[in-house]
N, C-alpha and C positions, 0 to 999 in steps of 0.2 A: 847363432847360425854358424854352421861350418859346412864346407862343401869340398868335394874331391872328385876328380875325373870329369870335370865339366868341359865338353868340347874336345876337339882335336885340331891342333894348329901346327904349321911347320914354318920355321924361319931359317933362312940361309945364314951362314956366318957373317956377322956384321949387320944383319938386318934387324929391324924393329917394327912393331905393330901395336896398335891400340886394341885392348880387349875389354869386355864388359860382362858383368854378372848381375842378375837380379833374382829376387824371389817373388815374382809376380807383382813387383812394385811396392812390397811391404818394407817398411823401415826396420832394419835389423841392427841399428846402431852402427858403431864404427867397425868396419871390416877390412881385412887385409887380403888382397888378391895376389896370388903367386903363380908362377909357371912351374909345372912339375914335369921335367923331362921324362920321356918314356924309355927307360933303360933297364932291360930290354922290354919291348912290347911282347904280348903273347905270341906274335908271329916270329919272334926271335930277332926282329929288326932292332939294331942298336942305334940310338939317336945321339949324335955328337953335338954337344953344346953346353954352354954355361949361360944361364939366363939371369939377367939383371932387371929388376922391377923398378919403375919410377912413376912419377905423376899419379900417385894414388889419389883418387877423387871419389867423392860421394855427392850425388845430386838428387834433389827432390823434384827435378823437372825433366826426368828421363823420358824418352820416347818409346812407348810400348811396341811400336812397329819395329824397332831395332832388335827386338827379342821375339819376333813373329807372334806377338800377342795383339788381340783386338785393342782399339783405342780405349784408354781409361776414361771414365766419366770426369770426376773432379781432378784438379791438379794435385801433385804430390807423389807422382810415380818415382820411387827411389831406385836408383841404379848405381852400381859401383864400377869404376873404370880404373884402368892402369895401362901403362906402357911397358911392353916386354921387349928387351933387346938381347940378342944372342951375341955374347961377347967373344965367341970363337972367331979367330981371324977369318976375313973374307976368303973364300975358296977352300976353307978347311972343313967343309961339311955343313950339313943342316941339322936342325934340332926339331924333332917332333915332340909336342908337349900338350898336356891338358892343363886346366886351371884347378887350383886348390886354394883354400884359405879359410878364414874364420874371423871371429870377433876378438877384440882386445879384452884381456881380463886383468 
């Protein structure tokens, strides 16, 4: 599995947030989730930021409701999580980004 352009998020300088990706709960093996700064977006907006990823996590007990999906029947809903931090100094701008990533090979 690989993915690109998932969601749109904004973090101010020094900020961090948790993000998650799933493919309907299917196990896609080990996956890396990364933030992809929108530089520039189609609108011409330039996003200021350097993103640092941490806490890469895979779980087989994810909650489908977190992804606006109906509850799954049996357990084993796989989701991939990470923490994104904008390392740009506080008050030095925000960073708009989407998620991209894929499997280890």
